[in-house]
Residue frames relative to the residue before (quaternion, step in Angstrom):
aa qw qx qy qz dx dy dz
M 1.0000 0.0000 0.0000 0.0000 0.00 0.00 0.00
K 0.1684 -0.7716 0.6082 0.0791 3.51 -0.98 0.98
I 0.1936 -0.7634 0.6091 0.0929 3.57 -0.82 1.06
E 0.2988 -0.7720 0.5406 0.1497 3.55 -0.83 0.98
I 0.4120 -0.6745 0.5501 0.2695 3.55 -1.10 0.77
P 0.4616 -0.7102 0.4466 0.2882 3.60 -0.74 0.95
E 0.5569 -0.5933 0.4589 0.3568 3.54 -1.19 0.53
R 0.7229 0.4072 -0.2310 0.5082 3.58 1.03 -0.86
K 0.3121 0.7110 -0.5557 0.2970 3.59 -0.29 1.29
K 0.3677 -0.7190 0.5565 0.1953 3.53 -1.34 0.41
L 0.3641 -0.7078 0.5655 0.2161 3.63 -0.76 1.01
V 0.0366 -0.8370 0.5458 -0.0128 3.60 -0.64 1.08
H 0.8190 0.0384 0.0100 0.5724 3.61 1.13 -0.46
E 0.0129 -0.7720 0.6355 0.0025 3.51 -1.22 0.66
M 0.1035 0.7973 -0.5866 0.0977 3.55 -1.06 0.79
L 0.3835 -0.6810 0.5725 0.2477 3.54 -1.32 0.32
I 0.0978 -0.7642 0.6358 0.0467 3.56 -1.01 0.86
P 0.3588 -0.7296 0.5337 0.2328 3.59 -0.71 1.06
I 0.3956 -0.6816 0.5596 0.2566 3.55 -1.08 0.80
R 0.2252 -0.7881 0.5642 0.0993 3.51 -0.69 1.15
W 0.6133 -0.5486 0.4221 0.3805 3.58 -1.15 0.69
G 0.6949 0.5047 -0.2746 0.4324 3.60 0.93 -0.95
D 0.5732 0.5816 -0.3828 0.4319 3.61 1.30 -0.15
M 0.5823 0.6096 -0.3713 0.3892 3.60 1.24 -0.33
D 0.3505 -0.6919 0.5833 0.2412 3.54 -1.33 0.43
A 0.7460 -0.4091 0.2734 0.4488 3.60 -1.25 -0.06
M 0.6717 0.4882 -0.3071 0.4649 3.61 1.16 -0.38
G 0.5787 -0.6468 0.3528 0.3498 3.55 1.30 0.24
H 0.6780 0.4094 -0.3354 0.5102 3.64 1.12 0.39
L 0.7347 -0.4319 0.3096 0.4216 3.50 -1.35 0.33
N 0.4602 -0.6891 0.5000 0.2517 3.55 -0.77 1.11
N 0.5795 -0.6202 0.3930 0.3537 3.64 -0.87 0.85
G 0.6202 0.5505 -0.3271 0.4531 3.59 1.09 -0.73
S 0.6242 0.5506 -0.3440 0.4345 3.61 1.05 -0.69
Y 0.5891 0.5565 -0.3970 0.4309 3.60 1.05 -0.61
F 0.6499 0.5100 -0.3112 0.4697 3.56 1.00 -0.77
R 0.6190 0.5258 -0.3398 0.4742 3.64 1.09 -0.67
Y 0.6438 0.5162 -0.3183 0.4666 3.59 1.01 -0.83
L 0.6350 0.5187 -0.3158 0.4775 3.55 1.05 -0.83
E 0.6393 0.5138 -0.3102 0.4808 3.58 1.03 -0.84
T 0.6357 0.5644 -0.3204 0.4180 3.57 0.91 -0.94
I 0.7149 0.4269 -0.2778 0.4790 3.62 0.77 -0.94
R 0.6131 0.5521 -0.3490 0.4444 3.59 1.06 -0.69
I 0.6760 0.4785 -0.2775 0.4869 3.58 0.94 -0.98
E 0.6235 0.5322 -0.3381 0.4623 3.61 0.95 -0.85
W 0.6612 0.4964 -0.3159 0.4654 3.62 0.91 -0.89
F 0.6243 0.5310 -0.3225 0.4735 3.59 0.95 -0.97
R 0.6771 0.4861 -0.3058 0.4602 3.61 0.81 -0.95
S 0.6760 0.5188 -0.3027 0.4269 3.59 0.94 -0.87
I 0.7127 0.3805 -0.2562 0.5307 3.65 1.16 -0.35
G 0.5163 -0.6688 0.3900 0.3661 3.60 1.28 0.16
C 0.4777 0.6829 -0.4015 0.3798 3.50 1.15 0.74
L 0.1782 0.7899 -0.5532 0.1954 3.54 0.47 1.28
P 0.5075 -0.6462 0.4474 0.3531 3.64 -0.83 0.71
D 0.1815 -0.7541 0.6262 0.0788 3.52 -1.18 0.76
R 0.3900 -0.7552 0.4698 0.2383 3.65 -0.29 1.18
E 0.7242 0.4208 -0.2488 0.4864 3.55 1.11 -0.62
G 0.7387 0.3519 -0.1971 0.5400 3.58 1.36 -0.06
Q 0.7032 -0.4119 0.3680 0.4477 3.50 -0.78 -1.13
G 0.1793 0.7826 -0.5889 0.0928 3.55 -1.34 0.24
P 0.6391 -0.5488 0.3885 0.3734 3.53 -1.37 0.01
V 0.0806 -0.7549 0.6499 0.0356 3.49 -1.23 0.68
I 0.3427 -0.7197 0.5618 0.2213 3.63 -0.90 0.83
V 0.1856 -0.8116 0.5477 0.0827 3.60 -0.74 1.05
N 0.7896 -0.0112 -0.0448 0.6119 3.61 1.28 -0.16
A 0.0328 -0.7876 0.6144 0.0340 3.58 -1.14 0.36
F 0.0389 -0.7771 0.6282 0.0052 3.58 -1.22 0.61
C 0.0784 -0.7681 0.6307 0.0777 3.47 -1.41 0.27
N 0.1811 -0.7469 0.6283 0.1207 3.58 -0.92 0.88
F 0.2335 -0.7810 0.5716 0.0937 3.60 -0.77 1.13
Y 0.1212 -0.8275 0.5469 0.0387 3.59 -0.66 1.07
R 0.7853 -0.0124 0.0341 0.6181 3.59 1.04 -0.88
Q 0.5230 -0.6260 0.4644 0.3449 3.57 -1.16 0.54
I 0.2465 -0.7200 0.6313 0.1494 3.50 -1.15 0.79
E 0.1214 -0.7981 0.5901 -0.0030 3.52 -0.86 1.14
W 0.4823 -0.6291 0.5357 0.2910 3.47 -1.34 0.63
P 0.6543 -0.1696 -0.7361 -0.0345 1.80 -2.11 1.31
G 0.3210 0.7426 -0.5548 0.1940 3.56 -1.25 0.18
E 0.3750 -0.6838 0.5719 0.2545 3.48 -1.42 -0.22
V 0.2954 -0.7464 0.5707 0.1730 3.52 -1.11 0.68
R 0.2630 -0.7436 0.5955 0.1526 3.55 -0.81 1.11
M 0.1547 -0.7874 0.5961 0.0279 3.55 -0.67 1.25
K 0.0407 -0.7592 0.6487 0.0334 3.57 -1.03 0.79
M 0.1356 -0.8073 0.5718 0.0541 3.52 -0.78 1.04
Y 0.1138 -0.7838 0.6100 0.0231 3.50 -1.05 0.91
V 0.1643 -0.7597 0.6109 0.1505 3.58 -1.27 0.30
S 0.0513 0.7964 -0.6018 0.0317 3.57 -1.21 0.46
D 0.8485 0.3067 -0.1676 0.3974 3.50 -1.45 -0.06
P 0.1021 0.7909 -0.5970 0.0877 3.60 0.67 0.99
A 0.1220 -0.7550 0.6434 0.0332 3.54 -1.05 0.95
R 0.7873 -0.3196 0.2127 0.4824 3.57 -1.21 -0.29
T 0.8264 0.1043 -0.0251 0.5528 3.61 0.84 -0.96
T 0.7525 0.3690 -0.1954 0.5093 3.64 1.26 -0.16
F 0.0030 0.7384 -0.6679 -0.0930 3.44 -1.46 0.08
E 0.4386 -0.6856 0.5184 0.2623 3.58 -1.32 0.37
S 0.1004 -0.7536 0.6418 0.1004 3.52 -1.12 0.62
W 0.1377 -0.7675 0.6259 0.0149 3.52 -1.22 0.77
A 0.0003 -0.7903 0.6120 0.0288 3.52 -1.23 0.46
T 0.2119 -0.7488 0.6132 0.1353 3.51 -1.12 0.67
M 0.1886 -0.7733 0.5974 0.0981 3.60 -1.26 0.56
E 0.0386 0.7506 -0.6561 0.0687 3.49 -0.85 1.13
R 0.4848 -0.5888 0.5408 0.3547 3.52 -1.23 0.43
D 0.5234 -0.6600 0.4270 0.3288 3.59 -0.91 0.81
D 0.6929 0.4488 -0.2755 0.4925 3.56 1.17 -0.66
Q 0.7334 0.3162 -0.2447 0.5498 3.62 1.23 0.22
P 0.0579 -0.8535 0.5171 0.0297 3.62 0.67 1.08
G 0.8036 0.2990 -0.2401 0.4551 3.48 -1.03 0.82
V 0.6117 0.5071 -0.3414 0.5021 3.58 1.35 -0.09
L 0.2463 -0.7974 0.5367 0.1244 3.54 -0.50 1.22
F 0.2168 -0.7924 0.5645 0.0796 3.52 -0.76 1.15
A 0.7718 -0.1215 0.0915 0.6174 3.59 1.08 -0.72
A 0.0724 -0.7625 0.6405 0.0549 3.48 -1.32 0.32
G 0.0686 0.8162 -0.5702 0.0633 3.58 -0.97 0.77
G 0.1203 -0.8053 0.5776 0.0588 3.54 -1.24 -0.03
A 0.1715 -0.7642 0.6153 0.0892 3.49 -1.38 0.08
T 0.3319 -0.6790 0.6058 0.2484 3.52 -1.27 0.50
T 0.1702 -0.7753 0.6042 0.0703 3.52 -0.88 1.00
I 0.1169 -0.7580 0.6389 0.0594 3.56 -0.98 0.90
W 0.3765 -0.7056 0.5582 0.2209 3.58 -1.07 0.80
V 0.0872 -0.8418 0.5321 -0.0265 3.58 -0.58 1.12
D 0.3060 -0.6522 0.6548 0.2285 3.51 -1.28 0.65
F 0.3363 -0.8029 0.4501 0.1993 3.60 -0.23 1.22
P 0.6706 0.4902 -0.3400 0.4408 3.64 0.76 -0.78
A 0.7027 0.4349 -0.2495 0.5048 3.57 1.05 -0.78
Q 0.2526 -0.7897 0.5095 0.2302 3.62 1.26 -0.47
K 0.5712 0.5516 -0.3990 0.4585 3.55 0.96 0.98
A 0.5909 -0.5547 0.4551 0.3689 3.49 -1.30 0.50
H 0.1045 -0.7807 0.6152 0.0329 3.55 -1.10 0.73
P 0.6022 -0.5701 0.4041 0.3861 3.64 -1.03 0.61
L 0.5650 -0.5914 0.4525 0.3553 3.54 -1.08 0.79
P 0.4400 -0.6555 0.5279 0.3130 3.66 -0.85 0.81
D 0.6437 -0.5455 0.3883 0.3705 3.55 -1.19 0.67
W 0.6619 0.5163 -0.3177 0.4410 3.62 0.91 -0.84
V 0.6334 0.4871 -0.3392 0.4964 3.62 1.08 -0.62
R 0.6341 0.5525 -0.3303 0.4285 3.55 0.88 -0.99
A 0.6223 0.5590 -0.3312 0.4366 3.54 1.01 -0.91
H 0.6857 0.4741 -0.3022 0.4622 3.63 0.96 -0.74
V 0.7549 0.4174 -0.2255 0.4529 3.63 1.03 -0.65
E 0.6058 0.5693 -0.3571 0.4259 3.60 1.24 -0.27
């Protein structure tokens, strides 16, 4: 199943991730699991940049699903330019998306993925409406 990234989205974060030798698989390209780590890395860096770290005694973001579409193999050495987008804020959720390009091949899409984030009250273990300050970042 291929999930398409929507045209209507908001760019919220961009970063470079160095490709590590240990991220490779036996075939000499980025291991599929590493793509998900890169997606996690940009998502967490964006959360951190807006002061949105989970609080076990309070509220915070939880990922309820994640996907990645693989278009081209990424090989060592190099850097991956990650671009993160958000869209579709709802009462308790929003969507995040990310694209992956090699920094030395701008405009060439190697992979793209995303995740649904739900805002949770951790002690109650229940979904909670997105706080206004979070909504302001994703609208």
